[in-house]
N, C-alpha and C positions, 0 to 999 in steps of 0.2 A: 304946458300946453298941452289943447289936446290932440289927438291923432288928426283929424282933418285940417288944423291950423300948423301943427307939423310936415303936413303932405304937402300941403297949398306953398308952404316958405320954401322946401327944399324941392318940388317942382316933378313928385314922383307920388305915388299911385299907393294907397295902406295898403295893399297887399304885397307892395315889395317891402314895404316897413315891419312888417309880421313878419314877412320870409328871412329879413335881415335878422331880427332879433332871434328867429328860429336858427336860425345858421352860425350864431355867435357874432356876428360883424356890429351890432348894436348891444348895449344893455339893456335888458328886460327893464321896462318904465314901472314908475311905482303905478301904487293900484291905491285908487282913493273910493271906496265904495263901486257904484257902478263907471263912473270915470277914471279913465285911465291917463295919468299924467309925465307927460313927456317933458324933457327939459331941453336946454338951449346944448348939452352937451351931443345929444341926439343928432339935433339940426348940426353942428359940426361933423361927427362921424359922417353922417349922409353926406354931406359937402366933399367931406374927403373923402370919401370910398367915387364918388364920381369921379372926382379930379384922378384916382388909378384906374378906374373903370376908361377915363379916358387917354389912359397909357396903355391901354390895353391888358391891364394887370388882368386875371381871372381870379372870381371871388375869393379861392383857397388861396392865391397869393396877397390877395388884399386884406384878411382874415392874419396871416404872417405879420403884414408889413405893420396893421394897426396895433395889434399884441406887441412887437417890439417899440415901438413910439411913447415917448411920453404925450399928458394931454398936450404941454405946449407945441411939440412938434405936430401932434394932428390938427390943431389949429393952425398953426405954419400952412401947413399941406393945404388945411381947407378954406386959406384965403388967397393960395395961388403959390404957395412956394413948392422945389423939387419934389415930386414924389419919396424919394428914399435918398438919404443920405450918403449912400453907399453909391448911388446912381454919379453924385457929385465928387466923390473923394475916392474912388478907386482909380488905384494905381493901373496904368498900361499892364495886362494879362500877358503872359508868357505866350510867347508863338504855340498857336494849338497842334500837339499831335498828332501824327500822319492819321488818317480816317481808319479806323479799325474795325471790321465786320464781325458782328456776335450773334447768335440767336435769339429774339426775341421770346423770351420766356417771362417776364416782369409783365410786358406787354401784350396789349389787348390781339394783335395780330401773330400770334403762334406759328411760327414755321418761315417767317419773314424775316429775311436778313435785316439788319441796321447800322448804319454809320456811325461812329461814336467821335467826338474831339472834346479833349478836354479844353476848356475856354480859359480858364483859371483855375486854382489849387482847389479842389472841392467844386467844381462849378461843370458841369458835362451839358453839351449837347447830344443827342438823341434823334435820327433822322431815319424813317424806315426807307429801304431803297426802294418799296413800291409806291412811295410818295411821290405825289404829282406836281409838276414840273413849278407850280408858283410856290409850292413849300419847298423843295428843294433850292429856288432863288433865296427865299426870304431866308433858309437855315443860313445858304453861303454868305449872304449880308450879315446875318447875324454874328458868323464866325469869324467873319473880317473885320467888322466893327471890336469884337473882343482881341482881335489879333494887333488892332489899333491901326490898321490901313484906311479902313472906313469905304474901299471900295469892293467891288466884288470880282474876284478871279473871272478870266476871261475860260480857263484851259481848262475847266470843269463843267459838265452839264449836268 
């Protein structure tokens, strides 16, 4: 199908399709002389990308997620399945360790302090102590979800 057909069916602008190809989220299309040919696979991946974006996955995480999925899993996601098999099958995470303050050397805010929680083996949540209240609240909610309580604690600010 032509780019115009693909973008109409996917409900996104042509520029976005080109950007996703450049970022590696979509495979490069086949070229036939002056016309570029997109396949049904492109449409399926675009729909899967939109589903993951609807779950607030950033593009880098979407790239990783799609790379580890089989074509059948991508199709299922595009058709409405849960975005990540890990999300549905994760065992309850162990209780997070106490917040640990460390200096931010690999992060953009050099010199600011960070809180770190281990949510599960190999998974950490980092929060700048300079973060605004909404970000702090979101971080506590995420930590509590991983902890298994699903509720925000009231003794922290």
